[in-house]
N, C-alpha and C positions, 0 to 999 in steps of 0.2 A: 625212264622212271624220273619224276621229279624229285626236287630235294624236299625233304619233309620239313615242316615247320617245327620250331621248337616245342609248342604246344603238343603237337602230335609225338614228339619224342618223350615229352614228360608222361603223357597218358599210356604210352607204349612201357614205359620203364617204372611206373608208379608202383604197381604190384612187385615185381622184382625187388626194388630198391626197399620196399616196406618190409617184405620177408626178409631180405637180408638184415635189416635194422633189428626185426625180431631174433633172428639168429645171433646177432652181436650182443644184444641184450641178455640172452641166455648165455652166451660164452663168458661174458663177464661176472654174471652170477656164478658160474660153474668155477672160476678161477679165484672167486671170492670178493671180487669188486662190486657184486650185486648190491644195490642200496636204492633208496627212493629218488635219489638225484640222477643216477647213471643213464636211467631211460631218458627223462627229461632233456640232458645235454645231447644225447644223440637225436633225440627226435628235434630239439630246436636247430641242431645243425644241417639236418636232412630237410627241414621246412625251409630254413636262409638259404640252403644252396640250391633248392627247387625253385624259390621264388626269384633269386638273382638270376638264374639261367633262364627263367620264362619271362621275365620284364626286361631283359636287355635286348629286345628283338621287338619289331612292331608286329601286331597279329594281322592274320589274314581274314577273309570273311569265312572262307572254308572252314577255318577253327571253330566256329560257332557250333558244329556238329559235335563237338565234345561235350557241349552242354546238354545235348539231349538226355545222356544217360543220368547225371545228377538231377536234373528236373524232374523225368519220368520216376526215378528212385524217390525222391521227395514227396511227390504226388502218392505214390503207392503207400510209401509209410505214413503220411497224413490220413489216407482213406482206410487202411488196415488196422485193426486193433492190436498190432503185435506186442505192444507193451504189457496187454493184459496176460499174455501167455506165460505160464509158469512151468518150471521144468524140475524134474526129480533131480535129487542129489547125486545120481550115479549115471549120469550121462557126460558126453563130451563137453559140453559147456562147462559143466561143474569142474572137470578135470582142468580144462585149460585156466578157468578163474583161479582155482588153486595154485596151480604152477605159475601164474602170472602174478599172484599175491607173494611167493615165493622170491620171483625174480625181481619184484619191486621193493623186496624187504619189507612188507606189510603183514606177513604172516610165517610161522614156522612149520605150519601143518604141511605134512607131505601127501601128496595126491596119490591115491591106490595104484599100486602097480600090478594087482591082481596076482600077488606072489613072486613077481618077476624082479629082477635085480637091475633092470633097464627100463628106459622110457619106450613105450609101444606106440607113441604119438610123437610128431616131431615137435621141437619146442619153438618152433618160429611164430606161429600164431599167439601161444601165452606169451612171447617175447614182445609183440607187438600191442597185446593186451596190456602189459606191463606198463607201457607209456601212458595209456589213459589213466591207469590205476594210480600211477605216481603223480600225476598232476592233479586229479580230483580227490585221492585219498578215499573212494568210494569202494563199495564192497561188491560192486556190478559193473560191467562194461555197458556204456549205453550209446557210443557213437562209432568205435572202432569198429564193429562188425558191419556197420552200415557204409563205412569208408571202404572197407575191405571189399564188400559187395560190388560198390561202383568200379574198383580198380579191377575186378575180376571181368565184369561187365564190358569195360574197356578193352580188356584182352581180346573178348568175343568180337566187339566191333572191329578192331584191329584185323582180326582174321577175316571177317566178313568182308572188309575193304579190299584185302589183299586176294581174294578170291572173286 
């Protein structure tokens, strides 16, 4: 087995580290440190560490294969009218956005728990969404779900290359 390039490692660990970032944002919100700046600081640290690790080595020609997924996804996003889709206020997206607004300190509204006293969805994705909401101050997530999809497809690409 050959030694994996740094870009291969970054694409392999992009999704797990992003979900850990979301969990840390949620954890800080749970202990009372959640505000608009906490997700931005953690995100800046994650991006800086990734870029430093990525650019401290020369790339190989084989690393070009990791650009296929983002390019194909960008073409798909441009061709499909996904921005015109609307969703009801009682689905998973609404729940995640409301929870992300709480984590980012932009709202005090509590997501509906259907009468339960616990979260029945993991807080990692709303924690990741909180990063974008903190930076943009928007009411809706525009890029994070696209980035998460690219990271998930990279996981499938890694699995396909191993078999």
